[in-house]
C-alpha positions in Angstrom: 177.5 134.9 27.3 174.8 132.5 25.7 177.4 129.5 25.4 176.7 127.0 22.9 177.3 122.9 23.8 180.3 121.4 23.4 180.5 118.4 21.0 182.7 116.2 23.6 182.6 112.9 20.9 184.3 115.0 18.2 186.8 117.2 20.4 188.0 113.8 21.7 188.3 112.3 18.3 189.9 115.8 17.2 192.5 115.9 19.6 193.3 111.7 19.6 191.9 111.1 23.2 190.5 108.4 24.4 188.5 108.7 28.3 190.7 106.8 31.0 188.6 104.5 32.8 191.5 104.5 35.7 190.2 107.9 36.3 186.8 107.5 36.2 186.6 109.9 32.9 182.7 110.2 32.5 182.0 113.3 30.5 178.8 115.5 31.6 177.9 116.1 28.3 174.0 117.6 28.5 173.8 121.3 28.8 170.8 121.9 30.9 172.4 119.5 33.6 175.6 122.0 33.7 173.3 125.2 33.6 171.1 123.4 36.7 174.8 122.8 38.6 176.1 126.2 38.2 172.7 127.6 39.4 171.7 125.1 42.3 175.2 125.8 43.8 174.5 129.2 43.7 177.3 130.8 41.6 177.2 134.4 41.7 180.0 137.2 40.5 181.5 137.4 43.7 182.3 134.1 44.2 185.7 131.9 43.6 185.0 128.6 42.7 187.2 125.7 42.5 186.6 123.0 39.8 188.0 119.8 40.4 188.3 117.3 37.3 187.6 120.3 34.6 187.8 117.2 31.8 187.4 119.4 28.6 186.3 122.3 29.9 182.2 122.3 29.9 181.1 123.1 33.2 184.1 125.2 33.4 182.5 127.5 31.0 179.4 128.0 33.0 181.4 128.3 35.8 183.3 131.0 35.1 180.6 132.5 32.9 178.8 133.2 36.5 181.6 133.5 38.7 184.0 136.2 40.0 187.4 133.7 39.5 187.7 129.8 39.0 190.1 127.6 39.7 189.9 124.7 37.3 192.3 121.6 38.4 192.6 118.7 35.9 195.0 115.6 36.4 195.1 114.3 32.8 197.7 116.9 31.3 196.5 115.3 28.0 193.5 117.9 28.1 195.6 121.1 29.1 195.5 122.2 25.1 192.1 121.4 24.6 191.0 123.4 27.8 193.5 126.2 26.8 191.4 126.5 23.6 188.0 126.0 25.0 188.7 128.7 27.7 190.7 131.0 26.1 187.7 133.9 26.0 188.0 133.1 29.7 190.1 135.4 31.5 188.9 134.4 35.1 190.1 131.0 34.8 193.6 129.6 36.5 194.0 126.5 34.9 196.5 124.4 36.7 197.5 120.4 36.3 197.7 118.5 39.3 196.3 115.8 41.8 193.9 117.6 44.6 194.4 114.6 46.0 198.3 115.3 46.9 197.9 119.0 46.7 196.9 121.3 49.9 193.9 123.5 48.6 194.8 126.5 50.2 197.7 126.7 48.0 195.1 128.3 45.4 192.0 129.4 47.7 193.4 131.7 50.1 190.2 132.8 51.6 187.7 130.3 53.5 183.7 130.2 52.2 184.5 129.5 48.2 182.5 127.0 46.4 183.6 123.6 45.3 182.1 122.6 42.1 182.8 119.3 40.2 182.0 116.4 38.6 184.2 113.5 40.1 184.9 110.2 39.8 183.5 107.7 41.7 186.2 105.8 43.2 187.6 109.6 44.8 184.2 110.1 46.6 184.5 109.9 49.9 188.7 110.9 49.5 187.8 114.1 48.0 185.2 115.1 50.3 187.3 114.0 53.7 190.0 116.3 52.0 187.8 118.6 51.7 186.5 118.8 54.7 189.7 118.9 56.4 191.6 121.7 54.3 192.5 124.2 56.5 191.1 126.7 54.2 187.5 125.4 54.2 184.6 126.0 51.3 181.5 127.5 52.5 179.2 125.1 50.2 180.5 121.9 48.2 178.6 120.4 45.1 179.9 117.4 43.7 178.3 115.3 40.7 178.6 111.7 42.6 177.0 107.8 42.1 173.1 108.6 43.0 173.6 106.0 45.8 176.6 107.2 47.4 174.7 111.0 47.6 171.7 109.7 49.6 173.9 107.4 51.5 175.9 110.9 53.1 172.2 112.1 53.2 170.9 109.5 55.5 169.4 109.9 58.7 169.9 108.6 62.2 169.0 104.7 61.9 170.9 104.3 58.1 173.7 106.6 58.9 177.3 105.3 58.3 180.6 106.8 58.4 180.8 108.5 55.5 177.6 110.3 56.4 178.5 111.1 59.8 181.7 112.1 58.3 180.0 114.8 56.4 177.2 116.1 58.7 179.6 116.8 61.4 180.7 119.2 59.1 177.8 120.2 57.2 174.5 119.9 56.0 173.7 118.0 53.1 170.8 117.3 50.7 170.7 115.8 47.0 169.6 118.6 44.4 168.3 116.6 41.7 169.6 113.6 39.9 171.4 112.8 36.5 170.7 110.0 34.6 173.7 108.1 32.9 172.9 109.2 29.4 173.8 112.7 30.5 177.5 111.6 30.0 180.1 110.5 27.8 180.8 107.3 28.2 177.8 106.6 30.2 178.1 105.2 33.6 176.9 102.3 34.6 175.0 104.0 37.2 172.6 106.8 37.8 174.1 110.4 39.3 173.4 113.2 41.8 174.5 116.3 42.5 175.3 116.6 46.3 175.0 119.9 48.2 176.9 119.8 51.4 176.9 123.5 53.4 179.2 124.4 55.4 178.8 124.5 59.3 180.8 128.1 60.6 181.8 126.0 63.0 182.2 121.8 62.9 179.5 119.9 65.5 182.3 118.4 67.2 184.7 120.7 68.6 188.4 120.8 66.4 190.5 119.5 69.8 187.6 116.1 70.3 187.7 115.5 66.6 190.2 112.9 66.5 188.6 111.4 69.7 185.0 111.6 67.7 186.4 109.8 64.7 188.1 107.0 66.7 185.3 106.1 68.4 183.1 106.0 65.1 185.4 104.3 63.5 185.7 101.1 66.0 181.7 101.3 66.3 181.0 101.3 62.4 183.7 98.9 61.6 181.5 96.5 63.9 178.3 97.9 63.0 176.1 94.5 63.0 177.2 94.8 67.1 175.2 96.0 69.8 177.5 99.5 70.8 178.6 97.5 74.4 180.3 95.0 72.4 181.6 97.0 69.4 183.3 99.8 71.5 184.6 97.0 74.0 187.4 97.0 71.9 188.0 100.3 71.3 191.2 101.7 72.8 191.4 98.7 75.5 188.4 100.1 76.9 187.2 96.1 77.9 183.6 95.6 78.5 183.4 97.5 81.4 184.7 100.5 80.4 182.2 100.3 77.5 179.4 100.0 79.6 180.4 103.3 81.5 181.0 104.9 78.9 177.8 104.5 77.3 175.9 105.2 80.3 178.0 108.2 81.1 176.9 109.5 77.6 172.9 108.6 78.5 172.9 106.1 75.6 171.8 102.0 75.6 174.1 99.8 75.7 172.0 97.7 73.3 172.0 100.4 70.7 174.2 100.0 67.1 176.3 102.5 65.6 173.8 103.7 62.5 171.0 104.6 65.2 172.9 107.5 66.5 172.7 111.1 66.0 175.2 113.4 65.6 174.2 115.0 68.9 174.6 111.0 70.6 178.0 111.3 69.0 178.9 114.1 70.8 177.6 113.0 74.1 179.6 110.0 73.7 182.5 112.2 72.8 182.5 114.0 75.7 181.9 111.2 78.3 184.9 109.6 76.7 187.2 112.5 77.1 186.3 112.7 80.8 187.0 108.5 81.8 189.6 108.3 84.4 192.8 107.8 81.9 
């Protein structure tokens, strides 16, 4: 189906709607980017797609045209009449008015391996990614339009790792597909965006039963990331200086390293060593 661009500014005016800054509503209006997002996400007629933040349906239409089924979630009920009109030619779209952060995605997506494709508000980026990665029914791929700098941080290598990057990379392989200029949105945000792709592993790099321990260590270490690991971990669960030293020695990690320099494999070794410490 050939889709023509939606006149977003005039649609908002016709329906008496104003974008809400509090909900981070910046609509992607450049159809070239909309098509590129669908292509980069690898959407096919065999796919089920979860879209978060359907807005006025600009991306939803392209997803519906390419996918087998689309569940389009939008928190702002003001857009429901617009979405129903825009999407009336797409019977494969399930339109849901809900807050994704308060909902188990398994309520809509019953089989793992679905795709998440969305232009999301910047302010929910970290929380939303965590929500999706920790879902019981996990996606196979996540494609999110987010702030460019945040996308780059998620893809960082050891030496520049953050807790956010570590939290994503333990579940899947992230990469930046392409950048999106601020002028492609209405209203235009103050920063550029990027399409972040995350291909989830069949199993996380840390065993599920060890995940709580892994994140506990990581949070303690990154809370004092300017300090050497020996000092940063000494306050973790009452380890103390001696315990932190023994832990790092058992994991084969130098005590003068810092959290952001460790590889995922080293974080795995640290987690395993901690679990073997005498209780």
